[in-house]
C-alpha positions as CSV (number, residue, x, y, z in Angstrom):
1,X,194.5,270.0,69.3
2,X,191.8,268.1,67.9
3,X,188.9,267.0,70.3
4,X,188.7,263.2,70.1
5,X,185.0,263.4,71.1
6,X,184.4,265.3,68.0
7,X,185.6,263.1,65.5
8,X,183.5,260.5,67.6
9,X,180.6,262.2,66.3
10,X,180.9,262.9,63.2
11,X,181.8,258.9,62.9
12,X,178.2,258.3,64.2
13,X,176.5,261.1,62.2
14,X,178.1,259.4,59.2
15,X,178.1,255.5,60.0
16,X,175.2,255.1,62.2
17,X,172.1,257.8,61.7
18,X,172.8,258.7,58.1
19,X,174.2,255.5,57.0
20,X,176.1,256.6,54.6
21,X,177.7,254.1,51.7
22,X,179.5,254.4,48.7
23,X,178.2,256.3,46.1
24,X,176.1,258.3,48.1
25,X,175.5,262.3,47.6
26,X,175.5,263.3,51.0
27,X,174.5,266.9,50.9
28,X,176.4,268.4,55.0
29,X,174.8,271.7,56.0
30,X,176.2,273.8,58.6
31,X,176.9,277.2,60.4
32,X,180.2,278.8,60.3
33,X,181.2,278.0,63.7
34,X,180.5,274.4,63.2
35,X,183.3,273.9,60.9
36,X,185.2,271.5,63.1
37,X,182.2,269.0,62.9
38,X,181.5,269.6,59.5
39,X,185.2,269.0,58.5
40,X,185.5,265.4,60.4
41,X,182.2,264.6,58.7
42,X,183.2,266.0,55.4
43,X,186.2,263.2,56.1
44,X,183.7,260.2,57.4
45,X,181.7,260.6,54.0
46,X,184.8,260.5,51.9
47,X,186.0,257.6,53.7
48,X,182.6,255.6,53.5
49,X,182.9,256.4,49.7
50,X,179.9,258.8,49.7
51,X,180.0,261.9,47.6
52,X,179.9,265.5,49.9
53,X,178.1,267.9,49.0
54,X,178.4,270.9,51.4
55,X,176.5,274.1,52.0
56,X,178.1,276.4,55.0
57,X,176.2,279.5,56.0
58,X,176.6,282.5,57.9
59,X,174.8,283.6,61.1
60,X,173.7,286.5,60.3
61,X,172.2,285.9,56.8
62,X,168.9,284.7,57.8
63,X,168.4,288.6,59.8
64,X,169.4,290.4,56.3
65,X,167.1,288.3,54.5
66,X,163.9,289.0,56.7
67,X,164.8,292.3,56.8
68,X,165.4,293.2,52.9
69,X,163.5,290.8,51.2
70,X,159.8,291.4,49.6
71,X,156.9,289.2,49.8
72,X,157.9,287.7,46.5
73,X,161.0,287.0,47.7
74,X,159.9,285.6,50.8
75,X,157.7,283.0,49.3
76,X,160.0,282.1,46.7
77,X,160.5,278.5,46.6
78,X,164.7,278.0,45.3
79,X,164.4,275.4,42.3
80,X,168.2,274.7,43.2
81,X,167.1,273.4,46.9
82,X,164.3,271.6,45.3
83,X,166.7,270.2,43.2
84,X,169.5,269.2,45.6
85,X,166.8,267.7,48.0
86,X,165.3,265.6,45.3
87,X,169.0,264.2,44.7
88,X,171.1,263.5,47.4
89,X,170.8,260.6,49.4
90,X,171.2,261.8,52.9
91,X,171.4,265.1,54.5
92,X,173.6,265.6,57.4
93,X,173.1,269.3,59.4
94,X,175.1,270.9,61.8
95,X,173.9,273.8,64.1
96,X,176.2,275.9,65.2
97,X,174.7,279.5,66.0
98,X,176.9,282.6,67.0
99,X,173.2,284.3,67.9
100,X,170.5,281.7,69.1
101,X,168.3,285.0,69.4
102,X,169.3,286.9,66.2
103,X,165.7,286.3,64.7
104,X,163.8,287.7,67.9
105,X,162.1,290.7,66.6
106,X,161.5,289.4,62.7
107,X,157.6,289.9,61.7
108,X,156.0,286.2,63.0
109,X,154.2,286.7,59.4
110,X,157.6,286.9,57.4
111,X,158.4,283.7,59.1
112,X,154.8,281.9,57.9
113,X,155.8,283.1,54.8
114,X,159.1,281.6,54.5
115,X,158.2,278.4,56.3
116,X,155.3,277.8,53.7
117,X,158.0,278.4,50.8
118,X,160.3,276.0,52.2
119,X,157.7,273.3,52.6
120,X,158.4,271.5,49.8
121,X,161.7,271.2,50.3
122,X,161.9,270.2,53.7
123,X,159.1,267.2,53.5
124,X,161.3,265.9,50.9
125,X,164.2,265.7,53.1
126,X,162.4,264.6,55.9
127,X,160.0,262.0,54.7
128,X,162.3,260.8,51.8
129,X,165.7,260.8,52.8
130,X,168.1,259.7,55.3
131,X,168.4,262.5,57.3
132,X,170.3,263.6,60.9
133,X,170.5,266.8,63.0
134,X,173.5,268.0,65.6
135,X,174.4,270.8,67.1
136,X,178.1,272.1,67.7
137,X,179.0,274.1,71.3
138,X,179.0,277.1,70.5
139,X,179.0,280.0,72.9
140,X,175.3,281.4,72.0
141,X,173.9,277.0,72.7
142,X,175.7,277.1,76.1
143,X,174.5,280.7,77.2
144,X,170.9,280.1,76.3
145,X,171.6,276.7,78.2
146,X,173.3,278.6,81.3
147,X,176.5,276.7,80.9
148,X,180.0,277.4,81.0
149,X,181.5,276.3,77.2
150,X,183.1,273.4,78.6
151,X,180.0,272.5,80.7
152,X,178.0,272.6,77.5
153,X,180.5,270.7,75.5
154,X,180.6,268.0,77.6
155,X,176.5,268.2,78.2
156,X,176.9,268.0,74.3
157,X,179.0,264.9,73.9
158,X,177.9,263.0,76.8
159,X,174.2,263.0,75.3
160,X,175.8,262.2,71.9
161,X,178.1,259.4,72.3
162,X,176.7,257.0,73.2
163,X,175.6,253.3,72.9
164,X,173.0,253.7,70.5
165,X,172.7,250.2,69.7
166,X,171.8,249.4,73.3
167,X,169.9,252.7,73.5
168,X,167.5,251.4,70.4
169,X,166.8,248.0,72.2
170,X,165.3,249.7,75.5
171,X,163.4,251.9,73.1
172,X,161.9,248.5,71.8
173,X,160.7,247.1,75.0
174,X,158.6,250.2,75.9
175,X,157.4,250.5,72.7
176,X,155.9,247.1,72.3
177,X,154.2,248.0,75.0
178,X,152.7,251.3,73.7
179,X,151.7,249.9,70.4
180,X,149.4,247.4,71.8
181,X,146.9,250.5,73.7
182,X,144.5,253.1,71.8
183,X,144.0,256.0,74.3
184,X,146.8,258.4,76.1
185,X,145.8,260.5,79.3
186,X,148.8,263.0,80.5
187,X,148.1,264.5,83.4
188,X,150.1,267.0,85.4
189,X,149.9,270.7,86.4
190,X,146.9,272.2,84.9
191,X,146.9,269.6,82.6
192,X,144.5,266.8,81.3
193,X,144.4,265.7,78.3
194,X,143.0,262.4,76.2
195,X,143.8,261.4,72.9
196,X,143.7,258.0,70.6
197,X,146.7,256.2,69.2
198,X,144.7,253.6,68.0
199,X,146.1,252.3,64.6
200,X,149.2,254.5,64.5
201,X,153.1,253.2,64.1
202,X,155.0,254.6,67.2
203,X,158.4,255.6,65.7
204,X,161.7,254.7,68.1
205,X,164.4,257.8,67.7
206,X,167.5,256.0,69.0
207,X,170.2,258.0,67.2
208,X,168.9,258.0,63.5
209,X,167.7,260.9,62.7
210,X,168.4,263.3,66.0
211,X,171.3,263.6,67.6
212,X,171.6,263.4,70.6
213,X,168.3,261.3,70.6
214,X,166.0,259.3,72.9
215,X,162.2,259.4,72.4
216,X,159.4,257.6,71.0
217,X,156.3,259.4,68.7
218,X,153.4,258.7,68.0
219,X,151.0,260.6,65.8
220,X,147.5,261.1,67.4
221,X,144.3,260.5,65.5
222,X,143.8,263.8,64.0
223,X,140.4,264.4,65.7
224,X,140.4,262.7,69.1
225,X,142.5,265.4,71.7
226,X,140.0,266.9,74.1
227,X,140.9,268.4,77.5
228,X,143.9,270.7,78.2
229,X,147.5,271.1,78.7
230,X,149.6,273.6,80.5
231,X,153.4,273.8,79.7
232,X,155.7,274.6,81.8
233,X,159.1,275.2,79.9
234,X,159.2,278.1,76.8
235,X,157.8,276.9,73.7
236,X,160.8,278.4,71.3
237,X,160.2,278.8,68.0
238,X,161.6,280.4,65.0
239,X,163.8,281.9,67.7
240,X,160.8,283.7,69.9
241,X,160.1,282.2,73.2
242,X,156.4,281.5,74.2
243,X,155.6,281.0,77.7
244,X,153.3,279.6,79.9
245,X,151.5,278.4,77.1
246,X,148.0,277.3,77.8
247,X,145.7,275.0,75.5
248,X,142.4,273.7,75.0
249,X,141.0,271.0,72.6
250,X,138.0,270.1,71.5
251,X,137.6,267.2,68.9
252,X,141.0,267.5,68.3
253,X,141.5,271.4,67.6
254,X,143.1,274.0,69.8
255,X,139.5,275.9,70.6
256,X,141.5,278.1,73.8
257,X,144.8,279.6,73.8
258,X,146.6,281.7,76.0
259,X,150.3,282.5,76.9
260,X,152.2,284.5,79.5
261,X,154.6,286.3,76.9
262,X,154.6,286.8,73.4
263,X,151.0,285.4,73.0
264,X,150.5,286.9,69.7
265,X,153.1,285.2,68.4
266,X,151.4,281.8,69.5
267,X,148.2,283.5,67.6
268,X,150.0,283.8,64.5
269,X,151.7,280.6,64.3
270,X,148.0,278.6,65.3
271,X,147.0,280.9,62.3
272,X,149.2,279.8,59.7
273,X,146.9,277.4,58.1
274,X,144.5,274.6,59.2
275,X,146.3,271.6,60.5
276,X,148.3,274.1,63.0
277,X,145.5,273.6,65.3
278,X,145.9,270.2,65.4
279,X,148.3,267.5,67.3
280,X,150.7,266.3,64.6
281,X,153.0,263.9,67.5
282,X,152.9,262.8,70.8
283,X,156.4,262.1,71.5
284,X,157.8,260.0,74.9
285,X,161.4,261.4,76.4
286,X,163.7,258.4,76.7
287,X,167.0,259.9,77.5
288,X,167.8,260.2,81.3
289,X,171.4,261.3,80.6
290,X,169.5,264.5,79.8
291,X,168.6,266.5,82.9
292,X,167.9,270.0,82.3
293,X,166.0,272.0,80.3
294,X,168.3,274.1,77.3
295,X,166.3,275.9,75.4
296,X,166.9,273.7,72.6
297,X,164.2,271.3,71.3
298,X,167.0,268.8,70.0
299,X,167.9,268.4,73.8
300,X,164.7,269.2,75.5
301,X,162.1,266.8,74.0
302,X,164.3,263.6,74.7
303,X,164.7,264.5,78.4
304,X,163.5,261.6,80.3
305,X,160.7,262.0,82.3
306,X,158.7,264.7,80.0
307,X,156.8,264.1,76.8
308,X,155.9,266.6,74.1
309,X,153.6,267.7,71.5
310,X,153.7,269.2,68.6
311,X,151.2,271.4,67.1
312,X,151.0,271.2,63.2
313,X,152.6,268.8,61.4
314,X,153.1,265.1,61.4
315,X,155.2,262.8,60.2
316,X,153.9,260.2,57.4
317,X,156.2,257.0,58.7
318,X,153.8,257.6,62.3
319,X,150.6,257.0,60.1
320,X,150.0,260.8,60.8
321,X,147.4,262.9,58.3
322,X,147.8,266.2,59.3
323,X,149.3,268.3,57.1
324,X,150.3,271.9,57.7
325,X,153.7,274.3,57.2
326,X,154.8,274.4,60.8
327,X,156.1,271.2,63.2
328,X,155.9,273.0,66.6
329,X,157.4,270.9,69.3
330,X,155.9,271.9,73.4
331,X,157.4,269.7,76.6
332,X,155.6,268.9,78.9
333,X,157.0,268.1,82.9
334,X,156.0,264.8,84.2
335,X,158.9,264.6,86.6
336,X,157.0,266.1,89.6
337,X,153.1,265.1,89.9
338,X,152.9,264.0,86.4
339,X,151.4,260.6,85.2
340,X,151.1,258.7,82.2
341,X,148.2,256.5,81.3
342,X,147.2,253.7,78.4
343,X,144.0,252.6,78.4
344,X,143.2,253.7,82.1
345,X,146.5,251.9,83.3
346,X,149.2,254.4,84.8
347,X,151.8,253.4,83.0
348,X,154.7,256.2,84.3
349,X,154.7,258.3,87.3
350,X,156.8,261.2,88.1
351,X,158.5,260.2,85.0
352,X,159.4,257.2,85.9
353,X,158.3,253.8,83.9
354,X,156.2,251.4,85.5
355,X,156.4,248.9,82.5
């Protein structure tokens, strides 16, 4: 029996998020287990007058590649994928892993090499195309979130199938206040960090690129971060989970870093390139319907009452200038004994806005 929630999500992805119109070439990427949603997206693209181009992969392929590829293959930038990115109008990505931990044992240096090779492709998609990424419920995602598959399905669709026009209006109200500010201060457990957003443009995330969505983000001025921050939640990147991260900043740069687990991986990512030690994003979670940490950044960075800071590449539309092969979001809990200040004025306390 067809799940009407899947059809609703496909409609949001195609007609609201990607804004597919007649004649558009739409690249639909996804994993094998995402077939029900991929097919509905495919149908909706055709109904909208678009021309769908599909790319469906098997979960085991990445592990095979990292285990067997030479340095030349790891460093290879696909001309075909580059052509696709340049010539499509929109990209819809359906993430549906069978095993979210399949890359845990892969050498971080290999991932860094691959990330650099794919950077020209990802930059075109992220900065020049209409794109949206979503999850389709799988056992792996449900297990990571410590839910049954039925619970996870409800969790996912309750977070995605919203009135995104209404969400956008509320974000606009908050953004107008923050846009007038210059200095942000984050205070919480083992945390006191300040940085500037002067001259930087706030970006509302109300369903146009990520689904679910629910954040407002800025690009910190590159040399402005000073202080330290501790992340209560694990930071997950490339299938690896780094816990207990504590970073110290001076003049924008990470000068001290520790982690309770997988510290070596943290160091490897920080040494990816020059930009990896600088902030590329400061995001404020505004989706109060997402209350639980699920080990999935697509949901976790949107949790209402949290903030996240990304090491590495900034988004050009926010005015950021930091360049890096990585963009690694790390989430800070502010719902307990946390506060957010703007030019010395407290605008959020224990996760609740005061504006």
